[in-house]
C-alpha positions in Angstrom: -139.9 32.9 104.3 -140.6 35.1 107.5 -139.3 32.4 109.8 -136.3 32.7 108.3 -135.8 36.4 108.6 -136.8 36.3 112.2 -134.1 33.9 112.7 -131.5 36.2 111.8 -129.0 38.4 113.7 -126.7 40.9 112.8 -122.8 40.7 113.5 -120.8 43.5 113.5 -116.8 43.5 113.8 -114.7 46.3 114.8 -111.2 47.4 114.5 -108.6 44.6 113.9 -111.4 41.9 114.5 -112.8 43.4 111.2 -109.4 43.8 109.6 -108.3 40.2 110.2 -111.7 38.6 108.9 -112.1 40.9 106.1 -115.7 42.3 106.8 -117.5 44.4 108.9 -121.1 43.3 109.1 -122.9 40.2 108.3 -126.6 38.9 109.0 -126.4 35.2 110.2 -129.3 32.8 110.6 -129.4 31.2 114.1 -130.9 27.8 114.8 -132.0 28.2 118.2 -133.1 30.9 120.6 -130.8 29.6 123.2 -127.7 30.5 121.3 -125.2 32.0 123.1 -122.6 34.9 122.0 -119.6 32.4 122.3 -121.2 30.2 119.7 -121.5 33.3 117.2 -117.9 34.0 117.9 -116.6 30.3 117.1 -119.0 30.4 113.9 -117.1 33.5 112.7 -114.2 31.7 113.1 -111.8 34.5 114.3 -108.3 33.3 115.8 -108.3 36.0 118.4 -108.2 35.0 121.9 -111.9 35.5 123.3 -110.9 36.6 126.6 -109.2 39.7 124.9 -112.8 40.7 123.4 -115.6 43.2 124.5 -118.8 42.2 123.0 -122.3 43.8 123.1 -125.9 43.0 122.2 -128.1 45.6 121.0 -125.3 48.1 121.8 -125.1 47.2 125.6 -121.9 45.4 126.9 -122.3 42.0 128.0 -119.9 38.6 128.0 -119.6 35.5 125.9 -121.9 33.5 128.0 -125.1 35.7 127.0 -127.8 34.4 124.9 -128.8 36.1 121.6 -132.5 36.2 120.5 -133.4 36.8 117.0 -133.0 40.1 115.6 -130.3 40.9 117.8 -127.2 42.9 116.8 -124.2 41.4 118.4 -120.7 43.3 118.1 -117.5 42.2 118.9 -114.4 44.4 119.3 -110.9 44.1 120.6 -109.9 45.2 124.3 -108.6 48.6 123.8 -106.3 50.7 126.2 -105.7 54.4 126.6 -103.3 56.7 128.7 
């Protein structure tokens, strides 16, 4: 049971992504420590274009090619503009 816990990641969705998918936060089990952010994006099945997304791992902005480790927090948010 301990190994299951150590292979989990926390996925956080913000703003319109959370609204589109109907949830804000989930824990997912990853199969490999070589998993990339893009794989999680595909796994959560969002229809939004990935190039309009800001992603962070453990509250640090990164990109879709970044590797995810067990116990990481991965957050997705839409690009924003201001004026």
